[in-house]
NUGUKE-125301 format. One record per atom (N, C-alpha, C): x, y, z; residue number from 1; atom name. Coordinates in pm, whole numbers. Layout:
BEGIN
- X,Y,Z,NUM,CA .
...
REM end
This chain:
BEGIN
- 9394,-1969,-2871,1,N .
- 9264,-1922,-2825,1,CA .
- 9197,-2025,-2734,1,C .
- 9204,-2153,-2772,2,N .
- 9144,-2257,-2688,2,CA .
- 9213,-2265,-2553,2,C .
- 9345,-2252,-2553,3,N .
- 9419,-2256,-2427,3,CA .
- 9377,-2140,-2337,3,C .
- 9358,-2023,-2397,4,N .
- 9315,-1906,-2322,4,CA .
- 9176,-1928,-2263,4,C .
- 9086,-1982,-2344,5,N .
- 8950,-2009,-2299,5,CA .
- 8950,-2113,-2187,5,C .
- 9029,-2218,-2202,6,N .
- 9039,-2321,-2098,6,CA .
- 9092,-2261,-1968,6,C .
- 9193,-2175,-1978,7,N .
- 9248,-2110,-1859,7,CA .
- 9144,-2021,-1793,7,C .
- 9068,-1949,-1873,8,N .
- 8964,-1862,-1821,8,CA .
- 8856,-1943,-1746,8,C .
- 8815,-2055,-1802,9,N .
- 8716,-2142,-1738,9,CA .
- 8773,-2196,-1607,9,C .
- 8898,-2239,-1608,10,N .
- 8962,-2292,-1487,10,CA .
- 8965,-2186,-1377,10,C .
- 9004,-2064,-1412,11,N .
- 9010,-1955,-1313,11,CA .
- 8870,-1926,-1258,11,C .
- 8769,-1927,-1343,12,N .
- 8632,-1904,-1298,12,CA .
- 8588,-2012,-1199,12,C .
- 8614,-2138,-1232,13,N .
- 8576,-2248,-1142,13,CA .
- 8648,-2237,-1010,13,C .
- 8777,-2209,-1015,14,N .
- 8855,-2194,-892,14,CA .
- 8803,-2079,-808,14,C .
- 8776,-1966,-871,15,N .
- 8726,-1849,-798,15,CA .
- 8589,-1876,-738,15,C .
- 8502,-1944,-812,16,N .
- 8368,-1968,-758,16,CA .
- 8373,-2064,-642,16,C .
- 8462,-2164,-642,17,N .
- 8468,-2253,-527,17,CA .
- 8530,-2181,-408,17,C .
- 8620,-2084,-431,18,N .
- 8674,-2008,-319,18,CA .
- 8569,-1913,-263,18,C .
- 8484,-1858,-348,19,N .
- 8377,-1773,-301,19,CA .
- 8285,-1853,-210,19,C .
- 8248,-1974,-253,20,N .
- 8163,-2058,-169,20,CA .
- 8230,-2089,-36,20,C .
- 8356,-2124,-40,21,N .
- 8426,-2162,82,21,CA .
- 8442,-2045,177,21,C .
- 8462,-1926,123,22,N .
- 8486,-1812,210,22,CA .
- 8358,-1749,262,22,C .
- 8242,-1784,206,23,N .
- 8118,-1719,248,23,CA .
- 8025,-1811,326,23,C .
- 8074,-1922,372,24,N .
- 7989,-2018,442,24,CA .
- 7919,-1956,563,24,C .
- 7984,-1862,630,25,N .
- 7927,-1806,752,25,CA .
- 7800,-1727,727,25,C .
- 7776,-1686,602,26,N .
- 7652,-1613,571,26,CA .
- 7540,-1707,526,26,C .
- 7572,-1834,506,27,N .
- 7470,-1930,463,27,CA .
- 7370,-1956,575,27,C .
- 7244,-1980,541,28,N .
- 7145,-2013,644,28,CA .
- 7166,-2153,700,28,C .
- 7121,-2171,821,29,N .
- 7130,-2302,888,29,CA .
- 7021,-2393,834,29,C .
- 7059,-2513,798,30,N .
- 6963,-2615,754,30,CA .
- 6906,-2685,877,30,C .
- 6995,-2725,967,31,N .
- 6954,-2794,1088,31,CA .
- 7069,-2804,1186,31,C .
- 7036,-2846,1308,32,N .
- 7138,-2863,1410,32,CA .
- 7097,-2972,1506,32,C .
- 7199,-3030,1571,33,N .
- 7174,-3139,1664,33,CA .
- 7290,-3150,1761,33,C .
- 7269,-3229,1863,34,N .
- 7373,-3255,1964,34,CA .
- 7400,-3403,1969,34,C .
- 7528,-3439,1966,35,N .
- 7566,-3579,1982,35,CA .
- 7584,-3606,2130,35,C .
- 7511,-3704,2179,36,N .
- 7522,-3746,2319,36,CA .
- 7568,-3890,2322,36,C .
- 7646,-3921,2422,37,N .
- 7689,-4058,2446,37,CA .
- 7656,-4087,2591,37,C .
- 7550,-4165,2610,38,N .
- 7499,-4182,2746,38,CA .
- 7443,-4048,2792,38,C .
- 7485,-4002,2906,39,N .
- 7439,-3872,2955,39,CA .
- 7538,-3760,2924,39,C .
- 7649,-3792,2856,40,N .
- 7748,-3691,2818,40,CA .
- 7714,-3629,2684,40,C .
- 7723,-3499,2679,41,N .
- 7711,-3429,2552,41,CA .
- 7852,-3413,2495,41,C .
- 7869,-3456,2370,42,N .
- 8001,-3454,2307,42,CA .
- 8020,-3326,2225,42,C .
- 7926,-3296,2136,43,N .
- 7935,-3175,2055,43,CA .
- 7798,-3137,2003,43,C .
- 7787,-3012,1960,44,N .
- 7671,-2969,1884,44,CA .
- 7718,-2951,1739,44,C .
- 7630,-2979,1646,45,N .
- 7664,-2967,1505,45,CA .
- 7555,-2887,1434,45,C .
- 7598,-2807,1339,46,N .
- 7508,-2732,1252,46,CA .
- 7547,-2761,1108,46,C .
- 7447,-2770,1023,47,N .
- 7470,-2783,880,47,CA .
- 7419,-2656,814,47,C .
- 7501,-2598,728,48,N .
- 7464,-2480,651,48,CA .
- 7483,-2509,503,48,C .
- 7397,-2451,421,49,N .
- 7411,-2457,276,49,CA .
- 7380,-2318,220,49,C .
- 7418,-2292,95,50,N .
- 7388,-2161,37,50,CA .
- 7239,-2128,32,50,C .
- 7154,-2231,21,51,N .
- 7010,-2208,11,51,CA .
- 6935,-2227,143,51,C .
- 7003,-2286,242,52,N .
- 6936,-2317,367,52,CA .
- 6857,-2446,362,52,C .
- 6870,-2519,253,53,N .
- 6803,-2649,236,53,CA .
- 6908,-2753,204,53,C .
- 6886,-2875,253,54,N .
- 6978,-2984,221,54,CA .
- 6930,-3056,97,54,C .
- 7015,-3059,-4,55,N .
- 6991,-3136,-125,55,CA .
- 7114,-3223,-142,55,C .
- 7095,-3355,-136,56,N .
- 7208,-3449,-136,56,CA .
- 7303,-3426,-253,56,C .
- 7251,-3384,-367,57,N .
- 7336,-3366,-485,57,CA .
- 7412,-3233,-486,57,C .
- 7379,-3142,-394,58,N .
- 7448,-3013,-389,58,CA .
- 7578,-3029,-310,58,C .
- 7692,-3004,-373,59,N .
- 7819,-3028,-305,59,CA .
- 7858,-2919,-205,59,C .
- 7791,-2806,-207,60,N .
- 7832,-2693,-123,60,CA .
- 7763,-2696,12,60,C .
- 7843,-2717,116,61,N .
- 7788,-2718,251,61,CA .
- 7897,-2689,352,61,C .
- 7853,-2655,471,62,N .
- 7944,-2632,583,62,CA .
- 7889,-2706,704,62,C .
- 7975,-2782,769,63,N .
- 7941,-2851,893,63,CA .
- 8020,-2783,1004,63,C .
- 7949,-2729,1100,64,N .
- 8012,-2658,1212,64,CA .
- 7995,-2744,1336,64,C .
- 8106,-2779,1398,65,N .
- 8102,-2863,1518,65,CA .
- 8160,-2783,1634,65,C .
- 8079,-2765,1738,66,N .
- 8126,-2699,1861,66,CA .
- 8138,-2806,1968,66,C .
- 8259,-2825,2016,67,N .
- 8287,-2932,2112,67,CA .
- 8247,-2891,2252,67,C .
- 8183,-2984,2321,68,N .
- 8133,-2959,2456,68,CA .
- 8222,-3023,2562,68,C .
- 8334,-3079,2517,69,N .
- 8432,-3139,2608,69,CA .
- 8567,-3143,2537,69,C .
- 8672,-3159,2614,70,N .
- 8806,-3173,2556,70,CA .
- 8817,-3310,2489,70,C .
- 8875,-3312,2369,71,N .
- 8896,-3439,2299,71,CA .
- 9033,-3435,2233,71,C .
- 9112,-3537,2262,72,N .
- 9245,-3551,2204,72,CA .
- 9234,-3581,2055,72,C .
- 9327,-3529,1977,73,N .
- 9329,-3551,1832,73,CA .
- 9325,-3701,1799,73,C .
- 9398,-3781,1873,74,N .
- 9399,-3926,1845,74,CA .
- 9263,-3989,1868,74,C .
- 9189,-3939,1966,75,N .
- 9053,-3989,1988,75,CA .
- 8960,-3947,1873,75,C .
- 8980,-3827,1819,76,N .
- 8902,-3784,1702,76,CA .
- 8931,-3875,1583,76,C .
- 9058,-3907,1564,77,N .
- 9097,-3994,1452,77,CA .
- 9040,-4135,1470,77,C .
- 9043,-4187,1592,78,N .
- 8986,-4320,1618,78,CA .
- 8836,-4321,1592,78,C .
- 8767,-4217,1635,79,N .
- 8622,-4209,1613,79,CA .
- 8591,-4198,1463,79,C .
- 8671,-4123,1390,80,N .
- 8652,-4112,1246,80,CA .
- 8674,-4246,1178,80,C .
- 8778,-4316,1219,81,N .
- 8806,-4448,1163,81,CA .
- 8689,-4543,1190,81,C .
- 8636,-4539,1309,82,N .
- 8522,-4626,1344,82,CA .
- 8401,-4595,1255,82,C .
- 8376,-4467,1232,83,N .
- 8261,-4428,1149,83,CA .
- 8283,-4470,1003,83,C .
- 8404,-4453,953,84,N .
- 8432,-4495,816,84,CA .
- 8424,-4646,801,84,C .
- 8467,-4717,904,85,N .
- 8454,-4863,901,85,CA .
- 8305,-4900,895,85,C .
- 8225,-4832,974,86,N .
- 8079,-4853,974,86,CA .
- 8021,-4829,834,86,C .
- 8076,-4731,762,87,N .
- 8027,-4697,628,87,CA .
- 8084,-4788,519,87,C .
- 8172,-4881,557,88,N .
- 8223,-4978,462,88,CA .
- 8344,-4934,382,88,C .
- 8415,-4833,429,89,N .
- 8536,-4787,359,89,CA .
- 8651,-4881,394,89,C .
- 8729,-4919,295,90,N .
- 8837,-5017,314,90,CA .
- 8941,-4968,414,90,C .
- 9006,-5063,480,91,N .
- 9108,-5031,579,91,CA .
- 9222,-4952,517,91,C .
- 9263,-4989,397,92,N .
- 9372,-4919,330,92,CA .
- 9335,-4774,302,92,C .
- 9215,-4751,250,93,N .
- 9171,-4614,221,93,CA .
- 9156,-4534,349,93,C .
- 9097,-4595,452,94,N .
- 9080,-4525,580,94,CA .
- 9216,-4479,633,94,C .
- 9314,-4565,630,95,N .
- 9446,-4531,684,95,CA .
- 9510,-4416,608,95,C .
- 9497,-4419,476,96,N .
- 9552,-4311,395,96,CA .
- 9488,-4177,432,96,C .
- 9357,-4176,442,97,N .
- 9287,-4052,476,97,CA .
- 9314,-4009,620,97,C .
- 9320,-4103,712,98,N .
- 9348,-4068,852,98,CA .
- 9486,-4005,865,98,C .
- 9583,-4053,787,99,N .
- 9716,-3993,789,99,CA .
- 9710,-3846,745,99,C .
- 9627,-3816,646,100,N .
- 9611,-3677,601,100,CA .
- 9545,-3592,709,100,C .
- 9441,-3646,772,101,N .
- 9371,-3571,876,101,CA .
- 9461,-3549,998,101,C .
- 9544,-3646,1029,102,N .
- 9634,-3635,1145,102,CA .
- 9729,-3516,1131,102,C .
- 9760,-3478,1008,103,N .
- 9850,-3365,985,103,CA .
- 9777,-3231,1002,103,C .
- 9644,-3233,1007,104,N .
- 9568,-3108,1013,104,CA .
- 9496,-3086,1144,104,C .
- 9444,-3192,1202,105,N .
- 9356,-3175,1317,105,CA .
- 9432,-3140,1444,105,C .
- 9374,-3052,1524,106,N .
- 9430,-3021,1655,106,CA .
- 9361,-3105,1763,106,C .
- 9416,-3102,1883,107,N .
- 9338,-3145,1999,107,CA .
- 9231,-3038,2017,107,C .
- 9112,-3078,2058,108,N .
- 9008,-2977,2078,108,CA .
- 8976,-2963,2226,108,C .
- 8945,-2842,2262,109,N .
- 8907,-2808,2399,109,CA .
- 8758,-2775,2402,109,C .
- 8699,-2787,2518,110,N .
- 8559,-2751,2533,110,CA .
- 8538,-2609,2483,110,C .
- 8440,-2590,2396,111,N .
- 8410,-2460,2339,111,CA .
- 8474,-2435,2203,111,C .
- 8574,-2518,2165,112,N .
- 8635,-2503,2032,112,CA .
- 8533,-2532,1924,112,C .
- 8552,-2466,1812,113,N .
- 8464,-2486,1698,113,CA .
- 8549,-2519,1576,113,C .
- 8522,-2635,1516,114,N .
- 8583,-2672,1389,114,CA .
- 8476,-2664,1282,114,C .
- 8515,-2611,1168,115,N .
- 8423,-2597,1056,115,CA .
- 8481,-2675,939,115,C .
- 8396,-2753,874,116,N .
- 8436,-2822,753,116,CA .
- 8350,-2768,640,116,C .
- 8415,-2706,541,117,N .
- 8346,-2648,427,117,CA .
- 8377,-2734,305,117,C .
- 8271,-2780,239,118,N .
- 8285,-2868,123,118,CA .
- 8228,-2798,0,118,C .
- 8306,-2804,-109,119,N .
- 8261,-2757,-239,119,CA .
- 8271,-2874,-336,119,C .
- 8239,-2851,-459,120,N .
- 8245,-2959,-559,120,CA .
- 8387,-3013,-575,120,C .
- 8487,-2928,-560,121,N .
- 8625,-2967,-589,121,CA .
- 8705,-3012,-468,121,C .
- 8665,-2970,-347,122,N .
- 8750,-2996,-230,122,CA .
- 8673,-2974,-101,122,C .
- 8741,-3001,8,123,N .
- 8691,-2971,141,123,CA .
- 8803,-2910,221,123,C .
- 8766,-2834,324,124,N .
- 8869,-2769,404,124,CA .
- 8819,-2748,546,124,C .
- 8910,-2768,641,125,N .
- 8881,-2745,781,125,CA .
- 8927,-2606,821,125,C .
- 8850,-2543,911,126,N .
- 8883,-2413,966,126,CA .
- 8868,-2419,1117,126,C .
- 8955,-2347,1184,127,N .
- 8940,-2328,1328,127,CA .
- 8965,-2181,1357,127,C .
- 8872,-2119,1425,128,N .
- 8880,-1977,1456,128,CA .
- 8901,-1893,1329,128,C .
- 8834,-1932,1221,129,N .
- 8840,-1857,1097,129,CA .
- 8964,-1880,1013,129,C .
- 9056,-1962,1060,130,N .
- 9179,-1987,987,130,CA .
- 9180,-2129,932,130,C .
- 9227,-2146,807,131,N .
- 9231,-2282,751,131,CA .
- 9332,-2370,825,131,C .
- 9294,-2497,839,132,N .
- 9384,-2597,897,132,CA .
- 9440,-2680,781,132,C .
- 9566,-2669,754,133,N .
- 9628,-2751,651,133,CA .
- 9581,-2717,511,133,C .
- 9604,-2813,421,134,N .
- 9574,-2796,279,134,CA .
- 9431,-2844,250,134,C .
- 9375,-2798,138,135,N .
- 9244,-2851,98,135,CA .
- 9251,-3003,78,135,C .
- 9140,-3068,106,136,N .
- 9130,-3213,92,136,CA .
- 9062,-3248,-39,136,C .
- 9094,-3363,-93,137,N .
- 9035,-3409,-218,137,CA .
- 8884,-3426,-203,137,C .
- 8816,-3425,-317,138,N .
- 8671,-3446,-317,138,CA .
- 8633,-3583,-258,138,C .
- 8704,-3693,-293,139,N .
- 8666,-3822,-233,139,CA .
- 8681,-3824,-80,139,C .
- 8789,-3767,-28,140,N .
- 8806,-3761,117,140,CA .
- 8700,-3672,179,140,C .
- 8672,-3559,116,141,N .
- 8570,-3468,168,141,CA .
- 8433,-3534,171,141,C .
- 8399,-3606,66,142,N .
- 8270,-3676,62,142,CA .
- 8262,-3784,169,142,C .
- 8372,-3855,190,143,N .
- 8374,-3960,293,143,CA .
- 8361,-3899,432,143,C .
- 8426,-3785,453,144,N .
- 8417,-3722,584,144,CA .
- 8275,-3677,613,144,C .
- 8213,-3609,519,145,N .
- 8078,-3558,543,145,CA .
- 7976,-3671,551,145,C .
- 8007,-3786,489,146,N .
- 7917,-3902,495,146,CA .
- 7899,-3953,638,146,C .
- 7995,-3927,724,147,N .
- 7983,-3968,865,147,CA .
- 7852,-3913,923,147,C .
- 7814,-3793,882,148,N .
- 7692,-3729,933,148,CA .
- 7575,-3741,837,148,C .
- 7601,-3735,707,149,N .
- 7491,-3718,612,149,CA .
- 7454,-3842,532,149,C .
- 7534,-3948,539,150,N .
- 7499,-4071,468,150,CA .
- 7373,-4132,529,150,C .
- 7292,-4192,446,151,N .
- 7175,-4263,499,151,CA .
- 7217,-4385,580,151,C .
- 7344,-4425,568,152,N .
- 7397,-4537,646,152,CA .
- 7472,-4492,772,152,C .
- 7460,-4366,809,153,N .
- 7530,-4316,927,153,CA .
- 7492,-4396,1051,153,C .
- 7582,-4399,1146,154,N .
- 7554,-4466,1274,154,CA .
- 7455,-4384,1358,154,C .
- 7437,-4256,1323,155,N .
- 7351,-4167,1400,155,CA .
- 7239,-4110,1313,155,C .
- 7140,-4191,1277,156,N .
- 7035,-4145,1186,156,CA .
- 6949,-4031,1243,156,C .
- 6926,-4027,1373,157,N .
- 6846,-3918,1430,157,CA .
- 6921,-3786,1421,157,C .
- 7051,-3789,1445,158,N .
- 7132,-3670,1432,158,CA .
- 7130,-3622,1287,158,C .
- 7142,-3715,1192,159,N .
- 7138,-3682,1049,159,CA .
- 7007,-3610,1014,159,C .
- 6895,-3667,1059,160,N .
- 6765,-3608,1025,160,CA .
- 6753,-3466,1077,160,C .
- 6803,-3441,1198,161,N .
- 6798,-3306,1252,161,CA .
- 6889,-3213,1172,161,C .
- 7008,-3261,1135,162,N .
- 7100,-3177,1058,162,CA .
- 7041,-3139,922,162,C .
- 6971,-3232,857,163,N .
- 6919,-3201,724,163,CA .
- 6779,-3137,730,163,C .
- 6737,-3101,851,164,N .
- 6615,-3024,867,164,CA .
- 6487,-3106,863,164,C .
- 6495,-3233,900,165,N .
- 6374,-3317,901,165,CA .
- 6337,-3357,1042,165,C .
REM end
Protein backbone atom coordinates (compact mmCIF):
# COMPACT_ATOMS: atom_id res chain seq x y z
CA UNK A 1 0.00 0.00 0.00
CA UNK A 2 2.81 2.44 0.86
CA UNK A 3 4.55 1.67 -2.43
CA UNK A 4 1.31 2.35 -4.29
CA UNK A 5 0.81 5.63 -2.44
CA UNK A 6 4.41 6.69 -3.11
CA UNK A 7 3.98 5.88 -6.81
CA UNK A 8 0.75 7.86 -6.92
CA UNK A 9 2.42 10.90 -5.32
CA UNK A 10 5.36 10.64 -7.75
CA UNK A 11 3.02 10.50 -10.76
CA UNK A 12 1.08 13.51 -9.46
CA UNK A 13 4.27 15.56 -8.99
CA UNK A 14 5.54 14.58 -12.42
CA UNK A 15 2.22 15.41 -14.07
CA UNK A 16 1.91 18.76 -12.33
CA UNK A 17 5.41 19.84 -13.39
CA UNK A 18 4.59 18.82 -16.98
CA UNK A 19 1.37 20.82 -16.82
CA UNK A 20 3.35 23.87 -15.73
CA UNK A 21 5.95 23.37 -18.43
CA UNK A 22 3.42 22.84 -21.19
CA UNK A 23 1.21 25.82 -20.28
CA UNK A 24 3.81 28.57 -20.00
CA UNK A 25 2.46 30.34 -23.09
CA UNK A 26 -0.80 31.13 -21.27
CA UNK A 27 0.99 32.68 -18.28
CA UNK A 28 0.85 36.47 -17.95
CA UNK A 29 3.95 38.56 -18.60
CA UNK A 30 5.70 39.83 -15.49
CA UNK A 31 8.07 42.13 -17.34
CA UNK A 32 10.22 42.58 -20.42
CA UNK A 33 13.42 44.29 -21.42
CA UNK A 34 15.98 44.59 -24.18
CA UNK A 35 19.67 43.83 -23.79
CA UNK A 36 21.80 46.41 -25.57
CA UNK A 37 25.53 46.43 -25.99
CA UNK A 38 26.60 49.88 -27.02
CA UNK A 39 24.15 50.86 -29.73
CA UNK A 40 23.46 47.24 -30.75
CA UNK A 41 20.34 45.50 -29.58
CA UNK A 42 21.13 41.86 -28.79
CA UNK A 43 17.78 40.41 -27.68
CA UNK A 44 14.48 41.15 -26.05
CA UNK A 45 13.49 39.10 -23.01
CA UNK A 46 10.16 38.45 -21.32
CA UNK A 47 9.53 36.80 -17.99
CA UNK A 48 6.27 34.93 -17.42
CA UNK A 49 4.93 33.23 -14.31
CA UNK A 50 1.64 31.46 -13.56
CA UNK A 51 0.46 34.47 -11.51
CA UNK A 52 2.01 37.27 -13.55
CA UNK A 53 4.07 38.32 -10.53
CA UNK A 54 7.69 37.54 -9.76
CA UNK A 55 8.22 35.84 -6.42
CA UNK A 56 11.82 34.69 -5.95
CA UNK A 57 10.75 31.55 -4.09
CA UNK A 58 8.33 30.43 -6.83
CA UNK A 59 10.17 27.95 -9.05
CA UNK A 60 7.72 28.14 -11.98
CA UNK A 61 8.68 30.62 -14.65
CA UNK A 62 9.38 31.02 -18.33
CA UNK A 63 12.07 33.23 -19.85
CA UNK A 64 11.45 34.01 -23.50
CA UNK A 65 14.37 35.42 -25.47
CA UNK A 66 13.87 36.78 -28.99
CA UNK A 67 17.20 37.36 -30.70
CA UNK A 68 17.66 40.57 -32.66
CA UNK A 69 20.83 39.39 -34.40
CA UNK A 70 22.51 36.17 -35.47
CA UNK A 71 24.58 34.58 -32.69
CA UNK A 72 26.74 31.49 -32.99
CA UNK A 73 26.16 28.75 -30.40
CA UNK A 74 29.78 29.05 -29.22
CA UNK A 75 29.29 32.76 -28.58
CA UNK A 76 26.17 31.96 -26.52
CA UNK A 77 28.18 29.45 -24.49
CA UNK A 78 31.02 31.96 -23.95
CA UNK A 79 28.56 34.62 -22.80
CA UNK A 80 26.91 32.14 -20.42
CA UNK A 81 30.29 31.15 -19.01
CA UNK A 82 31.16 34.82 -18.46
CA UNK A 83 27.89 35.42 -16.61
CA UNK A 84 28.34 32.34 -14.42
CA UNK A 85 31.88 33.42 -13.64
CA UNK A 86 30.46 36.82 -12.63
CA UNK A 87 28.02 34.99 -10.31
CA UNK A 88 30.87 33.08 -8.66
CA UNK A 89 30.20 29.59 -10.01
CA UNK A 90 33.32 27.41 -9.99
CA UNK A 91 35.20 26.73 -13.22
CA UNK A 92 34.66 22.98 -12.86
CA UNK A 93 30.89 23.35 -12.41
CA UNK A 94 30.63 25.88 -15.24
CA UNK A 95 32.42 23.52 -17.64
CA UNK A 96 30.19 20.60 -16.73
CA UNK A 97 27.04 22.64 -17.32
CA UNK A 98 28.36 24.26 -20.50
CA UNK A 99 29.02 20.79 -21.92
CA UNK A 100 25.36 19.92 -21.31
CA UNK A 101 24.14 23.15 -22.90
CA UNK A 102 26.43 22.66 -25.91
CA UNK A 103 24.52 19.47 -26.72
CA UNK A 104 21.19 21.34 -26.80
CA UNK A 105 21.67 24.87 -28.01
CA UNK A 106 21.46 25.83 -31.67
CA UNK A 107 23.04 28.74 -33.48
CA UNK A 108 20.41 31.47 -33.38
CA UNK A 109 19.32 33.71 -36.20
CA UNK A 110 17.75 37.13 -36.00
CA UNK A 111 14.10 36.64 -35.04
CA UNK A 112 14.63 33.22 -33.40
CA UNK A 113 12.96 32.70 -30.07
CA UNK A 114 14.31 30.43 -27.35
CA UNK A 115 12.18 29.71 -24.32
CA UNK A 116 13.46 28.41 -21.01
CA UNK A 117 10.76 26.95 -18.77
CA UNK A 118 11.70 26.23 -15.16
CA UNK A 119 9.72 24.17 -12.65
CA UNK A 120 10.64 22.97 -9.18
CA UNK A 121 12.17 19.76 -10.56
CA UNK A 122 13.82 20.80 -13.84
CA UNK A 123 14.28 23.28 -16.63
CA UNK A 124 13.87 22.87 -20.35
CA UNK A 125 14.64 24.82 -23.51
CA UNK A 126 12.19 25.11 -26.38
CA UNK A 127 12.57 26.49 -29.87
CA UNK A 128 9.55 26.93 -32.11
CA UNK A 129 7.44 25.01 -29.59
CA UNK A 130 9.68 21.94 -29.64
CA UNK A 131 11.90 20.85 -26.75
CA UNK A 132 15.66 21.09 -27.24
CA UNK A 133 17.39 18.09 -25.70
CA UNK A 134 16.65 16.57 -22.31
CA UNK A 135 15.35 18.34 -19.21
CA UNK A 136 18.06 19.99 -17.14
CA UNK A 137 18.64 19.45 -13.42
CA UNK A 138 17.26 21.91 -10.90
CA UNK A 139 20.75 23.22 -9.95
CA UNK A 140 21.65 23.90 -13.60
CA UNK A 141 18.24 25.46 -14.22
CA UNK A 142 18.60 27.73 -11.19
CA UNK A 143 22.09 28.78 -12.27
CA UNK A 144 20.89 29.53 -15.78
CA UNK A 145 17.98 31.69 -14.67
CA UNK A 146 20.24 33.45 -12.14
CA UNK A 147 22.00 35.11 -15.09
CA UNK A 148 18.90 37.32 -15.37
CA UNK A 149 17.19 37.14 -11.99
CA UNK A 150 19.97 37.02 -9.39
CA UNK A 151 20.44 40.21 -7.41
CA UNK A 152 24.11 39.82 -8.39
CA UNK A 153 23.40 39.84 -12.13
CA UNK A 154 25.67 41.88 -14.36
CA UNK A 155 22.53 43.58 -15.75
CA UNK A 156 20.54 44.89 -12.76
CA UNK A 157 18.38 47.28 -14.84
CA UNK A 158 17.35 44.46 -17.15
CA UNK A 159 16.54 42.32 -14.08
CA UNK A 160 14.32 45.03 -12.58
CA UNK A 161 12.35 45.38 -15.80
CA UNK A 162 11.96 41.60 -16.12
CA UNK A 163 10.61 41.26 -12.57
CA UNK A 164 8.17 44.12 -13.14
CA UNK A 165 9.87 46.88 -11.12
